[in-house]
C-alpha positions as CSV (number, residue, x, y, z in Angstrom):
1,M,84.6,111.5,48.3
2,A,84.0,108.4,50.4
3,H,81.1,108.9,52.8
4,V,81.6,108.4,56.6
5,P,78.2,107.2,57.4
6,L,77.9,108.4,61.0
7,I,74.4,107.5,62.2
8,P,72.5,108.2,65.4
9,I,72.8,105.4,68.0
10,G,71.6,105.0,71.5
11,A,68.2,105.6,73.1
12,A,66.9,107.8,75.9
13,R,67.7,106.5,79.4
14,E,64.0,105.8,80.0
15,Q,63.9,103.3,77.1
16,I,66.9,101.3,78.3
17,A,66.5,101.1,82.0
18,D,63.5,101.6,84.3
19,D,63.8,104.2,87.0
20,R,64.4,101.7,89.8
21,T,67.1,99.8,87.9
22,F,68.8,103.0,86.8
23,Q,68.8,104.5,90.3
24,D,70.0,101.2,91.9
25,H,73.0,101.1,89.5
26,R,73.7,104.8,90.1
27,S,73.4,104.6,93.8
28,A,75.9,101.7,93.9
29,L,78.3,103.7,91.8
30,D,77.8,106.9,93.7
31,E,79.3,105.3,96.8
32,L,82.3,104.1,95.0
33,E,82.9,107.4,93.2
34,A,82.5,109.4,96.3
35,N,85.2,107.3,97.8
36,L,87.4,107.9,94.7
37,R,87.0,111.7,95.2
38,Q,87.8,111.4,98.9
39,R,90.9,109.4,98.2
40,R,92.1,111.7,95.4
41,A,91.7,114.7,97.8
42,G,93.8,112.8,100.4
43,V,96.6,112.2,97.8
44,Q,96.5,115.8,96.6
45,A,96.9,117.1,100.1
46,G,100.4,115.5,100.2
47,W,101.7,115.3,103.7
48,G,99.1,117.9,104.8
49,E,98.7,121.5,105.6
50,K,101.7,121.7,108.0
51,Y,104.1,120.8,105.2
52,A,102.3,123.2,102.7
53,E,102.9,126.0,105.3
54,R,106.6,125.1,105.5
55,V,106.8,125.5,101.7
56,H,105.0,128.8,101.8
57,A,107.3,130.0,104.7
58,K,110.2,129.7,102.2
59,G,108.4,132.0,99.8
60,K,107.5,129.1,97.4
61,L,104.4,127.5,96.0
62,T,103.4,123.9,96.4
63,A,103.6,121.6,93.3
64,R,99.9,121.7,92.7
65,E,99.7,125.5,93.2
66,R,102.4,125.8,90.5
67,L,100.5,123.5,88.2
68,A,97.3,125.5,88.8
69,M,99.1,128.7,87.9
70,L,100.7,127.2,84.8
71,I,97.6,125.8,83.0
72,D,95.2,127.8,81.0
73,P,92.4,129.6,83.0
74,G,89.2,127.6,83.1
75,T,90.9,124.3,82.4
76,R,91.9,121.5,84.8
77,P,94.9,119.1,84.7
78,L,94.1,115.5,83.9
79,E,96.3,113.6,86.3
80,V,97.7,110.1,85.7
81,G,99.3,108.0,88.3
82,T,97.4,109.5,91.2
83,F,97.4,106.3,93.3
84,V,100.9,105.1,92.7
85,N,102.2,103.8,96.1
86,D,98.7,104.3,97.6
87,G,98.6,102.4,100.9
88,D,102.3,101.5,100.8
89,V,104.3,102.2,104.0
90,F,108.0,103.0,103.9
91,G,110.7,103.5,106.5
92,E,109.2,104.2,109.9
93,G,105.6,104.4,108.9
94,L,106.0,107.0,106.1
95,R,103.7,107.2,103.1
96,S,104.4,108.7,99.7
97,P,101.2,110.1,98.2
98,A,101.3,109.8,94.4
99,A,104.9,108.6,94.9
100,G,105.9,112.2,95.7
101,V,105.4,113.5,92.1
102,V,102.5,115.0,90.2
103,T,102.2,113.8,86.5
104,A,99.4,115.4,84.5
105,F,98.2,116.3,81.0
106,A,97.6,120.0,81.1
107,R,96.6,122.6,78.6
108,V,99.1,125.4,78.4
109,E,98.6,128.3,75.9
110,G,96.1,126.2,74.0
111,R,98.4,123.1,73.7
112,W,98.3,119.9,75.6
113,C,101.5,119.3,77.5
114,M,102.8,116.7,80.0
115,V,103.7,118.3,83.3
116,I,105.9,116.5,85.8
117,A,106.2,118.2,89.2
118,N,107.9,117.1,92.3
119,D,105.6,117.3,95.3
120,N,107.5,119.5,97.7
121,T,105.1,118.8,100.5
122,V,106.2,115.1,100.6
123,A,109.7,114.8,101.9
124,S,110.9,117.8,100.0
125,G,110.0,116.2,96.7
126,S,112.2,113.1,97.2
127,W,112.1,110.1,94.9
128,W,110.5,107.1,96.5
129,P,110.2,103.5,95.2
130,R,108.1,103.7,92.0
131,T,108.8,107.5,91.7
132,P,111.2,106.9,88.8
133,E,108.9,104.5,87.1
134,K,106.0,107.0,87.4
135,I,108.1,109.8,85.9
136,E,109.3,107.5,83.1
137,R,105.7,106.4,82.4
138,A,104.7,110.1,82.0
139,Q,107.8,110.7,79.7
140,T,106.8,107.7,77.6
141,M,103.3,109.1,77.2
142,A,104.8,112.4,76.1
143,L,107.1,110.7,73.7
144,R,104.3,108.6,72.1
145,L,102.2,111.7,71.6
146,R,105.0,114.2,71.0
147,L,103.7,116.4,73.8
148,P,105.8,119.3,75.1
149,T,107.1,118.2,78.5
150,I,107.4,120.6,81.4
151,Y,109.4,119.7,84.5
152,L,108.6,121.6,87.7
153,V,111.7,120.6,89.7
154,D,111.9,120.8,93.5
155,C,113.6,117.6,94.5
156,S,115.9,116.7,97.4
157,G,117.1,113.5,95.6
158,L,116.4,109.9,96.4
159,F,114.6,109.0,99.7
160,L,117.7,107.4,101.0
161,P,116.3,104.9,103.5
162,E,114.6,103.2,100.5
163,Q,117.3,103.8,97.9
164,S,117.7,100.1,97.0
165,K,114.1,100.1,95.6
166,A,114.5,103.2,93.4
167,F,118.2,103.5,92.4
168,P,119.2,100.3,90.6
169,G,117.5,98.2,87.9
170,G,116.4,98.9,84.3
171,T,113.7,101.3,85.4
172,G,115.6,102.9,88.2
173,A,116.2,106.6,88.7
174,G,118.9,106.8,86.0
175,H,116.4,105.7,83.3
176,I,114.7,109.1,83.7
177,F,117.7,110.7,82.1
178,K,117.6,108.3,79.2
179,M,114.0,109.2,78.6
180,N,115.1,112.9,78.7
181,S,117.5,112.0,75.9
182,L,115.0,110.1,73.9
183,L,112.5,112.9,74.1
184,S,115.2,115.3,72.9
185,A,116.3,113.0,70.1
186,S,112.7,112.8,68.9
187,G,112.4,116.6,68.8
188,V,109.9,116.8,71.7
189,P,110.3,120.2,73.4
190,Q,111.3,120.0,77.1
191,L,111.2,122.9,79.5
192,A,112.5,122.9,83.0
193,G,111.8,125.2,85.9
194,V,114.0,124.7,89.0
195,F,112.3,126.1,92.1
196,G,114.4,124.8,94.9
197,D,116.4,121.6,95.5
198,C,117.9,119.8,92.5
199,I,120.4,117.4,93.9
200,A,122.5,114.5,92.7
201,G,121.1,112.5,89.8
202,G,118.1,114.8,89.7
203,G,120.4,117.5,88.5
204,Y,120.6,115.8,85.1
205,M,116.9,116.0,84.4
206,P,116.7,119.7,83.7
207,I,120.0,119.9,81.9
208,I,118.8,118.0,78.8
209,S,115.8,120.3,78.6
210,D,115.7,122.9,75.8
211,R,115.1,125.8,78.3
212,V,116.1,125.9,82.0
213,Y,114.9,128.6,84.3
214,M,116.0,129.0,88.0
215,T,114.5,131.0,90.8
216,E,116.8,132.9,93.1
217,Q,116.6,130.2,95.8
218,A,117.1,127.3,93.4
219,Y,120.2,125.3,93.0
220,M,121.4,122.3,90.9
221,V,124.3,120.3,92.3
222,I,125.8,116.8,92.0
223,A,126.5,117.0,95.7
224,G,125.0,119.3,98.2
225,A,126.6,121.4,100.9
226,A,126.4,118.7,103.6
227,L,128.2,116.1,101.4
228,I,130.9,118.5,100.3
229,K,131.5,119.5,103.9
230,G,132.0,115.9,104.8
231,A,134.1,115.0,101.8
232,K,136.2,118.1,101.3
233,S,135.8,119.9,104.6
234,Q,134.6,123.0,102.8
235,K,131.9,125.2,104.4
236,M,129.5,126.7,101.9
237,T,125.8,126.6,101.0
238,S,124.2,124.7,98.2
239,L,123.4,128.1,96.6
240,D,127.1,128.9,96.6
241,I,127.8,125.6,94.9
242,G,125.2,125.5,92.3
243,G,122.8,128.4,92.5
244,P,121.7,130.7,89.6
245,E,124.9,132.8,89.9
246,V,126.9,129.7,89.0
247,H,124.7,128.0,86.4
248,V,123.3,131.1,84.6
249,H,126.4,133.1,84.5
250,L,129.3,130.7,84.7
251,S,128.5,127.0,83.8
252,G,125.8,127.8,81.2
253,C,123.7,124.9,82.6
254,A,120.7,127.2,83.0
255,D,119.4,129.9,80.7
256,R,117.8,132.5,82.9
257,R,117.3,133.4,86.5
258,V,114.0,134.8,87.8
259,P,113.0,136.2,91.2
260,D,110.2,133.8,92.2
261,D,107.9,131.0,91.4
262,E,105.2,133.1,89.8
263,T,107.7,134.7,87.4
264,L,109.2,131.4,86.4
265,L,105.8,129.9,85.6
266,S,105.0,133.0,83.4
267,C,108.2,132.4,81.6
268,L,107.4,128.7,81.0
269,R,104.0,129.8,79.5
270,A,105.8,132.2,77.2
271,E,108.1,129.4,76.0
272,V,105.1,127.2,75.2
273,R,103.5,130.1,73.4
274,R,106.4,130.1,70.9
275,L,105.7,126.6,69.8
276,P,103.8,125.9,66.6
277,S,100.0,125.8,66.9
278,S,98.1,122.5,67.4
279,G,97.1,120.5,64.3
280,A,93.9,119.4,66.0
281,D,91.8,122.2,64.5
282,F,93.0,121.4,61.0
283,Y,91.9,117.7,61.4
284,R,88.6,118.8,62.8
285,G,87.8,120.7,59.7
286,D,84.3,122.3,60.1
287,A,83.4,119.8,62.8
288,G,83.4,121.2,66.4
289,S,83.2,119.3,69.6
290,V,79.5,118.6,70.2
291,E,78.2,116.9,73.3
292,P,76.5,113.5,72.9
293,V,72.7,113.6,72.5
294,H,72.6,111.1,75.4
295,A,74.5,112.6,78.4
296,T,77.8,111.0,79.5
297,H,76.8,111.1,83.2
298,E,74.1,108.5,82.4
299,L,76.8,105.9,82.2
300,R,76.6,105.8,86.0
301,G,73.2,104.3,85.9
302,I,73.6,102.1,82.7
303,L,76.7,100.1,83.8
304,P,75.8,97.6,86.5
305,R,78.3,97.2,89.3
306,D,77.8,93.5,89.2
307,H,80.0,92.2,86.4
308,R,77.6,89.3,85.8
309,E,74.8,91.7,84.6
310,G,74.7,92.7,81.0
311,Y,74.1,96.1,79.3
312,D,74.0,97.4,75.7
313,A,77.4,98.4,74.5
314,M,75.9,100.7,71.9
315,Q,74.4,102.8,74.7
316,V,78.0,103.3,76.1
317,L,79.2,104.5,72.7
318,A,76.2,106.8,72.4
319,R,77.3,108.6,75.6
320,L,80.9,109.0,74.5
321,C,80.7,110.0,70.8
322,D,79.9,113.5,69.6
323,Q,76.2,113.9,68.9
324,S,75.8,110.2,69.6
325,L,76.8,109.4,66.0
326,F,78.7,106.3,65.1
327,W,79.7,104.2,62.0
328,E,79.7,100.6,62.9
329,L,81.7,98.3,60.6
330,M,81.1,94.7,59.9
331,P,78.0,94.4,62.2
332,E,77.1,91.0,60.8
333,A,80.4,89.3,61.7
334,G,81.6,88.6,65.2
335,E,78.5,89.8,66.9
336,E,80.2,89.7,70.3
337,M,82.4,92.6,69.3
338,V,81.4,96.2,68.3
339,C,83.9,98.2,66.3
340,G,83.5,101.4,64.3
341,V,84.3,105.1,64.0
342,G,83.0,108.1,65.8
343,R,84.1,111.6,66.6
344,I,85.1,112.7,70.0
345,G,85.9,116.3,70.5
346,G,85.4,116.8,66.8
347,L,88.1,114.3,65.8
348,Y,87.8,110.8,64.4
349,A,88.7,107.8,66.6
350,G,88.1,104.1,66.2
351,F,86.2,102.4,69.0
352,I,86.2,98.7,70.0
353,I,84.0,97.4,72.8
354,N,82.8,94.0,74.0
355,R,79.1,93.3,73.6
356,Q,77.5,91.9,76.8
357,G,74.6,89.5,77.3
358,L,73.8,86.7,74.8
359,V,74.9,86.9,71.2
360,G,74.3,84.8,68.1
361,D,76.5,81.8,67.5
362,P,77.5,81.6,63.8
363,E,78.9,78.1,64.3
364,H,75.5,76.9,65.4
365,P,72.7,78.8,63.6
366,G,69.9,79.7,65.9
367,A,71.9,79.1,69.1
368,M,73.1,81.8,71.5
369,R,76.3,82.2,73.5
370,P,77.6,84.6,76.1
371,G,79.1,87.9,75.0
372,G,82.1,89.4,76.8
373,S,84.4,86.7,75.4
374,L,86.6,86.5,72.3
375,Y,85.4,84.0,69.6
376,R,87.0,83.4,66.2
377,A,84.9,85.8,64.1
378,G,85.1,88.6,66.6
379,I,88.9,88.2,66.9
380,A,89.3,88.3,63.1
381,K,87.0,91.3,62.9
382,I,88.8,93.5,65.5
383,S,92.2,92.5,64.1
384,A,91.1,93.7,60.6
385,F,89.6,96.9,62.1
386,S,92.7,97.6,64.2
387,R,95.0,97.2,61.2
388,A,92.7,99.5,59.1
389,C,92.8,102.2,61.8
390,D,96.6,102.0,61.9
391,S,96.7,102.3,58.1
392,D,94.4,105.4,58.2
393,G,96.2,107.0,61.1
394,I,93.1,107.0,63.4
395,P,93.7,106.6,67.1
396,I,92.0,103.6,68.7
397,V,89.9,103.5,71.9
398,W,89.6,100.0,73.4
399,L,86.7,99.7,75.8
400,Q,87.2,96.4,77.7
401,D,84.6,94.4,79.5
402,I,86.0,90.9,78.8
403,S,86.0,87.6,80.5
404,G,88.7,86.1,78.2
405,F,88.9,83.8,75.2
406,D,86.5,81.1,74.3
407,I,87.8,77.7,75.6
408,G,87.1,74.1,74.9
409,V,87.6,71.5,72.2
410,E,85.8,73.4,69.5
411,A,87.7,76.6,70.2
412,E,91.0,74.8,69.9
413,R,90.0,73.0,66.7
414,Q,89.1,76.4,65.2
415,G,92.6,77.7,65.9
416,L,91.8,80.4,68.5
417,L,95.4,80.4,69.6
418,A,96.4,81.5,66.1
419,Y,93.6,84.0,65.7
420,G,94.5,85.5,69.1
421,S,98.2,85.6,68.2
422,N,97.2,87.5,65.0
423,L,95.4,90.1,67.1
424,I,98.3,90.4,69.5
425,Y,100.7,90.8,66.6
426,T,98.5,93.6,65.2
427,N,98.3,95.5,68.4
428,S,102.0,95.0,69.1
429,T,103.0,96.5,65.8
430,N,100.4,99.3,65.4
431,T,101.9,102.8,65.3
432,V,98.8,104.9,66.0
433,P,98.1,106.0,69.5
434,M,95.9,103.4,71.4
435,F,94.0,104.1,74.6
436,T,92.5,101.4,76.7
437,V,89.6,101.7,79.2
438,L,88.9,98.9,81.6
439,L,85.1,99.4,82.0
440,R,84.5,96.4,84.3
441,K,86.0,93.0,83.7
442,A,89.5,92.7,82.3
443,S,90.3,89.0,82.6
444,G,92.9,86.5,81.3
445,A,94.5,86.7,77.9
446,G,91.5,88.7,76.7
447,Y,92.9,91.6,78.7
448,Y,96.2,91.3,76.7
449,A,94.5,90.8,73.3
450,M,92.4,93.9,73.7
451,A,95.4,96.2,74.1
452,G,95.9,95.8,77.8
453,L,98.9,97.6,79.4
454,P,101.5,95.1,78.4
455,Y,100.7,96.0,74.8
456,D,101.7,99.6,75.2
457,P,98.5,101.7,75.0
458,V,99.6,105.3,75.5
459,V,97.2,105.4,78.5
460,Q,95.2,102.8,80.3
461,L,92.2,104.0,82.4
462,S,90.2,102.1,85.0
463,T,86.9,102.8,86.6
464,C,85.7,102.3,90.1
465,I,84.1,99.0,89.1
466,T,87.1,97.6,87.2
467,R,88.2,94.0,88.0
468,L,91.7,93.2,86.6
469,S,92.8,89.6,87.0
470,V,93.6,86.3,85.3
471,M,90.3,84.8,86.5
472,E,87.5,85.4,89.0
473,G,88.0,84.5,92.6
474,R,85.3,81.9,92.6
475,T,86.7,80.3,89.4
476,L,90.2,80.1,90.9
477,A,88.8,78.6,94.1
478,I,87.1,75.9,92.1
479,A,90.3,75.2,90.2
480,T,92.4,75.1,93.3
481,Y,90.1,72.6,95.0
482,N,89.2,70.7,91.9
483,T,90.1,67.3,93.2
484,K,87.7,67.9,96.2
485,L,84.7,68.8,94.0
486,G,82.3,66.9,91.8
487,D,81.1,67.7,88.3
488,D,78.5,70.1,89.8
489,F,81.3,71.8,91.9
490,E,79.8,70.5,95.1
491,I,82.2,69.2,97.8
492,L,82.6,65.4,97.5
493,S,83.5,64.6,101.1
494,K,80.8,63.7,103.6
495,D,83.1,64.3,106.6
496,P,81.9,67.5,108.3
497,A,85.4,68.5,109.3
498,E,86.8,68.0,105.8
499,R,83.9,69.8,104.2
500,A,84.4,72.7,106.5
501,A,88.1,72.8,105.7
502,V,87.4,72.9,102.0
503,E,84.7,75.5,102.3
504,A,87.1,77.7,104.4
505,G,89.9,77.2,102.0
506,M,87.8,78.1,98.9
507,A,86.4,81.2,100.7
508,A,90.0,82.3,101.6
509,V,91.1,81.9,98.0
510,E,88.1,83.8,96.7
511,K,88.5,86.6,99.2
512,R,92.2,87.0,98.4
513,I,91.6,87.2,94.6
514,E,88.7,89.5,95.0
515,A,91.0,91.9,97.1
516,D,93.6,91.7,94.4
517,M,91.1,92.8,91.8
518,D,90.5,96.2,93.5
519,P,91.4,98.9,91.0
520,Y,93.3,100.8,93.7
521,V,95.7,97.8,93.9
522,S,96.3,98.0,90.2
523,A,96.8,101.8,90.4
524,R,99.1,101.4,93.4
525,Q,101.5,99.1,91.5
526,M,101.2,100.9,88.2
527,D,99.1,98.2,86.4
528,T,96.8,100.9,85.3
529,D,97.5,104.6,84.8
530,E,94.5,106.3,86.4
531,I,91.1,105.6,88.0
532,V,88.4,107.9,86.6
533,E,84.7,108.5,87.3
534,L,82.4,107.3,84.5
535,G,81.3,110.9,84.1
536,E,84.9,111.9,83.5
537,L,85.5,109.3,80.8
538,R,84.6,111.4,77.8
539,E,86.7,114.3,79.0
540,Y,89.8,112.1,79.3
541,L,89.2,110.4,76.0
542,A,88.5,113.7,74.1
543,A,91.7,115.1,75.5
544,L,93.7,112.0,74.6
545,V,92.3,111.9,71.1
546,E,93.1,115.6,70.6
547,M,96.7,115.0,71.7
548,S,96.9,112.3,69.0
549,Y,96.2,115.0,66.4
550,Q,98.1,117.9,68.0
551,N,101.6,117.4,66.7
552,T,101.8,117.2,62.9
553,G,104.4,115.4,60.9
554,Y,105.3,112.5,63.1
555,R,102.7,110.0,62.0
556,R,100.4,109.4,59.0
557,V,96.9,110.8,59.2
558,K,94.9,109.9,56.0
559,N,91.9,112.0,55.0
560,P,88.6,110.1,54.8
561,R,88.6,109.9,51.0
562,I,91.4,107.3,51.1
563,W,90.6,105.3,54.3
564,T,91.3,101.6,54.3
565,L,88.2,101.4,56.5
566,H,86.1,102.2,53.4
567,D,87.7,99.3,51.5
568,L,87.0,97.1,54.5
569,A,83.4,98.3,54.5
570,V,82.9,97.6,50.8
571,L,84.3,94.1,51.0
572,T,82.0,93.2,53.9
573,G,78.9,94.8,52.3
574,G,78.8,97.8,54.6
575,I,78.7,100.5,51.9
576,R,76.4,100.4,49.0
């Protein structure tokens, strides 16, 4: 049997950062993460208590109350897309917290599921601009991981004043139903509970599900009572048109009627209970989930907020991997990159992370060069590692803190474009689940090459200190005003007025770019899936890796005796 040489990594916090430095880093992050928690709470409140009371007055639960009742006791949902539409204003000053829909990974009867729940405290669960895209993103995650998908439907249809931004286009509302169909075609179980409104196109979403439950006050209609009254001069209620009496007993579009929300949620749990058990315990073997020796929460004092400051990448891995054990592959090549295998939640995963600070330069022995960039050897190394993980069926976690590719005459002569293209090809054609974390910097083509969102990671996470952009604000300001600057980037003009104009222009460019780098901007426009606290990172990654192993039979998972990774290690001198 091939040995998986997991060895202890990391050091005690006191050995890697003095008290003052650690506290300074933690204090800087504390402020940002407190703001994150506050903003999350605001989103989760929907349109506020008044609208929650309106829901309760109808004898119904809110979306998040339904979610809390659905999941296993003692667990919490891991939301994605919390900040979609954050800060956007629609119509006459209206906001749509979380785009009016809750999407979350949730453990139900011991299995991870994707839950999609209309927020009935926000315009009665209407679909806003980006609501369809958010639902489709959640469906895509479910499809990639083969997760049972549960729809908690309470939706009054499109928010009509903004219909032009949600109805048409390739990712418009209708694409939701295509995703329903693709999930069904792939054998992914879909369960739907209809708790109230289900109007127009939204009526198609539950129909394709394998089981459809309706409460006594729920209805599914192509057109509601008001529209029928206008079109056909018929006076009737939406319940008369498409309530449970119609769809359970006449049309067959629903399977069962239940008296209330609580009963329906219990029925959904019972349906999940019927599914085959998770494969994750099988792949764990005798290994359980063991916390790292070095506590995950210490990441808050290890990662500097200032992206120009370095840190030890191995210390990050030591606070994510079970027991702080790790097998690094090819450590002698491409020193600027660290790649290897660790367990998280008792399950193997491949990890790739950028090394920070100064690293050795193999092209110039004895010289050093900045880490956080992609050079030839590092690109070749992580390309080979990524392919090997794909061959072995091991999910990959990409931990980005990258400034971009190496540039200059030497880089071009070395063919970095070709090496980068090879890495992009590898990541574009991998079939194993990949998960990307933007720790701090995610810049330029390096962001793409390291499995950024355009390269279809199942989930991309950001932190409160993430900076996602083509280039830094100062760099772009210099590029914009290049003709006005000397070789030392100082303003050439001696005229005070012209100098002031250039200084103001450069400052404006830098300020605008810095604002665009805000992780909430990325989350608002769905350029990242979720912003997480550093202390939550292991929890999210452990859950995602477990989901990768949950459903057996849809992808290859090789046992460690026949890993391609062992062949790679032998060829590079890593196993004796």
